[in-house]
C-alpha positions as CSV (number, residue, x, y, z in Angstrom):
1,M,92.8,272.0,115.0
2,T,94.6,275.3,114.9
3,D,98.2,276.3,115.0
4,T,97.7,277.5,118.6
5,D,97.4,273.9,119.6
6,G,101.1,273.5,118.9
7,L,100.6,270.9,116.2
8,A,99.7,272.3,112.8
9,P,98.0,269.9,110.4
10,L,100.2,269.3,107.4
11,Q,98.5,268.8,104.0
12,Q,101.6,269.2,101.7
13,F,105.2,270.1,102.1
14,T,106.6,273.6,101.4
15,L,110.0,274.0,99.9
16,N,111.6,274.8,103.2
17,D,109.8,272.1,105.3
18,R,112.3,270.5,107.6
19,L,110.6,267.1,107.5
20,A,110.9,266.9,103.7
21,N,114.4,268.4,103.5
22,Y,116.2,266.8,106.4
23,G,114.0,264.1,107.8
24,D,113.7,266.3,110.9
25,G,110.8,264.6,112.6
26,V,109.4,261.3,113.8
27,F,106.7,258.9,112.7
28,S,104.7,255.9,113.8
29,T,102.7,253.4,111.7
30,M,99.6,252.0,113.5
31,S,97.4,249.0,112.9
32,V,93.7,250.0,113.0
33,V,91.0,247.4,113.4
34,D,87.3,248.4,113.5
35,G,88.2,251.9,114.5
36,K,90.6,251.0,117.3
37,I,94.4,251.3,117.2
38,A,96.5,248.4,118.4
39,L,99.2,249.4,121.0
40,Y,97.8,252.9,120.9
41,E,99.3,254.2,124.1
42,R,102.7,252.8,123.1
43,H,102.5,254.6,119.7
44,L,101.7,257.9,121.4
45,A,104.5,257.5,124.0
46,R,107.0,256.6,121.2
47,L,106.1,259.6,119.1
48,Q,106.5,261.9,122.1
49,N,109.7,260.2,123.4
50,D,111.4,260.1,120.0
51,A,110.5,263.7,119.2
52,E,111.8,264.8,122.6
53,A,115.1,263.1,121.8
54,L,115.3,265.3,118.7
55,G,114.6,268.4,120.8
56,L,110.9,268.6,119.9
57,V,108.0,268.8,122.3
58,V,104.8,267.2,121.1
59,P,101.7,268.4,122.9
60,A,100.0,265.2,124.0
61,Q,96.4,266.3,124.0
62,A,96.7,267.9,120.6
63,L,98.1,264.7,119.2
64,R,95.3,262.6,120.7
65,E,92.7,264.9,119.3
66,L,94.2,264.9,115.9
67,I,94.3,261.1,115.8
68,Q,90.8,260.8,117.2
69,D,89.4,263.2,114.6
70,T,91.0,261.2,111.9
71,L,89.5,258.0,113.2
72,R,86.1,259.5,113.4
73,Q,86.3,260.8,109.8
74,Q,87.4,257.4,108.6
75,G,84.8,255.5,110.6
76,N,84.6,251.8,110.2
77,A,84.6,251.9,106.4
78,V,87.7,249.7,106.4
79,A,87.8,246.9,109.0
80,T,91.6,246.7,109.0
81,S,93.9,249.4,107.8
82,V,97.1,251.3,108.5
83,L,97.3,254.8,109.9
84,K,100.6,256.6,109.6
85,C,101.4,259.6,111.7
86,L,104.3,261.9,110.8
87,I,105.4,264.8,113.1
88,G,107.8,267.3,111.7
89,A,109.9,270.2,113.0
90,G,108.0,272.7,110.8
91,V,109.5,275.1,108.3
92,G,112.3,277.6,108.1
93,G,115.6,278.0,110.0
94,R,118.9,278.7,108.3
95,G,120.2,275.6,106.7
96,Y,120.3,272.8,109.2
97,A,119.6,275.0,112.1
98,R,115.9,275.2,113.3
99,A,114.0,278.3,114.0
100,D,114.2,279.4,117.6
101,T,110.6,278.4,118.2
102,P,109.7,275.7,115.7
103,Q,106.1,275.2,114.8
104,L,105.5,271.4,114.7
105,S,103.4,269.9,112.0
106,A,101.6,266.6,111.8
107,A,100.3,264.6,108.9
108,L,98.1,261.5,109.1
109,S,97.5,259.1,106.1
110,W,95.6,255.9,105.5
111,H,97.0,252.9,103.8
112,D,96.1,249.3,103.1
113,M,97.4,246.5,105.3
114,P,99.8,244.3,103.4
115,P,97.8,241.3,102.3
116,F,100.6,238.8,102.8
117,Y,101.1,239.3,106.5
118,T,98.4,236.7,107.5
119,A,100.2,234.0,105.4
120,W,103.5,235.1,106.9
121,Q,102.2,234.7,110.4
122,Q,101.0,231.1,109.7
123,Q,103.7,229.8,107.4
124,G,106.8,231.7,108.4
125,I,109.3,233.5,106.1
126,A,112.8,233.1,104.8
127,L,115.5,235.5,105.8
128,G,118.9,236.3,104.2
129,T,121.4,239.1,104.4
130,V,122.2,242.1,102.2
131,P,125.4,244.1,101.7
132,V,124.1,247.1,103.6
133,N,124.9,247.8,107.2
134,L,123.5,250.3,109.7
135,A,125.7,253.1,110.9
136,Q,126.3,253.4,114.7
137,Q,124.9,256.6,116.1
138,P,123.9,256.4,119.8
139,L,122.0,259.7,119.7
140,L,119.6,258.3,117.1
141,A,119.6,254.6,118.2
142,G,116.1,253.3,119.0
143,L,114.3,256.3,117.5
144,K,111.7,256.1,114.7
145,H,113.0,259.3,113.1
146,A,112.0,260.3,109.6
147,N,115.5,260.0,108.0
148,R,115.2,256.4,106.6
149,L,117.8,256.4,103.8
150,E,119.5,253.4,105.2
151,Q,116.2,251.4,105.1
152,V,115.7,252.6,101.5
153,L,119.1,251.1,100.5
154,I,118.3,248.0,102.5
155,K,114.9,247.5,100.7
156,R,116.6,248.1,97.4
157,A,119.2,245.4,98.1
158,L,116.6,243.0,99.4
159,A,114.6,243.4,96.2
160,Q,117.5,241.8,94.3
161,T,117.2,238.6,96.4
162,A,114.7,235.8,96.7
163,F,114.3,236.3,100.5
164,D,111.1,237.5,102.2
165,D,113.2,239.8,104.5
166,C,116.8,240.2,105.7
167,V,118.8,240.4,108.9
168,V,120.6,243.7,109.1
169,T,123.8,244.2,111.1
170,D,125.6,247.3,112.1
171,T,129.1,248.3,110.9
172,D,130.6,246.0,113.6
173,G,128.7,243.0,112.4
174,Q,126.3,243.0,115.3
175,V,122.7,241.8,114.6
176,I,120.3,244.8,114.9
177,E,117.0,244.1,113.2
178,A,115.2,243.1,109.9
179,S,114.6,245.6,107.1
180,A,111.5,247.0,108.9
181,A,111.0,244.9,112.0
182,N,112.7,243.8,115.2
183,I,114.1,240.3,115.6
184,F,114.0,237.7,118.4
185,W,115.3,234.2,118.6
186,F,115.0,231.2,121.0
187,Y,118.2,229.4,122.1
188,K,118.6,227.0,125.0
189,G,115.3,227.7,126.6
190,Q,115.4,231.5,126.4
191,W,114.4,234.3,124.1
192,H,117.0,236.8,122.9
193,T,116.9,240.1,121.1
194,P,119.6,242.7,120.1
195,A,120.3,245.7,122.2
196,L,119.6,248.9,120.3
197,D,122.0,251.3,122.0
198,N,124.0,252.0,118.8
199,A,121.5,251.5,115.9
200,G,118.0,250.3,115.1
201,V,114.4,251.1,116.0
202,N,112.8,250.2,119.3
203,G,109.5,249.2,117.8
204,V,106.3,249.3,119.8
205,M,105.7,245.6,119.2
206,R,109.2,244.9,120.5
207,Q,108.3,247.0,123.6
208,F,105.1,245.1,124.1
209,I,106.9,241.7,123.9
210,L,109.6,242.8,126.3
211,A,106.9,243.9,128.8
212,Q,105.0,240.6,128.5
213,V,107.7,238.0,128.2
214,P,110.0,237.6,131.3
215,A,113.7,237.2,131.1
216,V,114.4,238.0,127.5
217,D,118.1,238.4,127.1
218,V,118.9,241.7,125.5
219,G,122.5,242.0,124.3
220,H,125.0,242.2,121.4
221,Y,125.2,239.3,119.1
222,S,126.8,238.3,115.8
223,L,125.0,236.4,113.0
224,N,126.4,233.2,114.5
225,A,123.7,233.5,117.2
226,L,121.0,233.1,114.6
227,L,122.7,230.1,113.1
228,Q,122.7,228.4,116.5
229,A,119.1,229.4,117.4
230,D,116.2,226.9,117.7
231,A,113.5,229.4,116.5
232,V,113.4,233.0,115.2
233,F,110.7,235.6,114.6
234,V,110.5,239.1,113.4
235,C,107.9,241.6,114.6
236,N,106.5,245.1,114.1
237,A,103.2,246.9,114.8
238,L,101.6,245.8,111.6
239,M,102.7,242.2,111.1
240,Q,102.8,241.5,114.9
241,I,104.8,238.2,115.3
242,V,106.0,236.5,112.1
243,P,108.0,233.2,112.6
244,V,111.1,232.6,110.5
245,K,111.4,229.2,108.8
246,Q,114.8,229.6,107.2
247,F,117.9,231.8,107.4
248,S,120.7,231.9,104.9
249,V,124.0,233.6,105.2
250,A,127.0,233.1,103.0
251,S,127.0,229.3,102.2
252,K,125.1,228.3,105.3
253,T,121.3,227.8,105.5
254,V,119.5,226.8,108.7
255,E,115.9,225.7,109.1
256,Y,113.7,226.6,112.1
257,S,110.5,225.4,113.6
258,V,107.8,228.0,113.2
259,K,105.9,226.6,116.2
260,P,107.5,228.6,119.0
261,G,106.7,231.9,117.2
262,V,103.1,230.9,116.5
263,Q,102.6,229.7,120.1
264,L,104.1,233.0,121.5
265,R,101.7,235.0,119.3
266,Q,98.8,232.9,120.6
267,H,100.0,233.2,124.1
268,L,100.1,237.0,123.9
269,A,96.8,237.4,122.0
270,S,94.8,238.4,125.1
271,A,97.3,241.0,126.3
272,Y,97.5,242.4,122.8
273,E,93.8,242.8,122.5
274,R,93.7,244.7,125.8
275,E,96.0,247.3,124.2
276,Y,93.5,248.3,121.5
277,S,92.2,251.8,122.3
278,V,91.2,255.2,120.9
279,T,91.0,257.1,124.3
């Protein structure tokens, strides 16, 4: 691929690269099984949509070709792996300001699938909270932008606990997500999930679930909603659906059945398989 395609391959960062300096870009992390990407079209759409929200236009065909070339080079050497795609605003510009015509860059990298996800899916995980909140910024809400310092702080705080993951709230105490996953819960016969109009990431697995499961209530909730729930799960593009077996906040701990989350994952399995693609 050449620079004229509008998406220059990035091998290493230069000192004035905007992705490295300011997090000026977007990314998506994809599950690859036997040479096919799960939720592929959703990943592509998310990269383009989130980049556009930052004022960047990602050439769709160039992005497809870059990903397909990377898949062909990798082949089926690894049955299950992770492909991360970073798209940045290029180099230059004075300070925070971009160049008048930014030359976008793209970097793809391979990683191992976390080995514990299978056990999580079957056995469930324990959630707690950490003393780090997400700032409210409607202009960035929902986007998978490359400035992830809040998540770095959250993961650092989580490492000081015995929990598998944590529930993260915004500065108003509203439930937003887990440390790197979206969250759903079942209460009085209905699934619920937080609105992401002020903070959080609108993950592709979240998008898939909302498209497949009718009448999910999307709104603003406090931690009390989770304490009242009958079942809870977290999800992202790599772990898919992981049920929660326990949630602890302050001096309260509640136990959940993992069965609804496991059943939902099984119910959506066929639809999920249909969204594997490389075209």
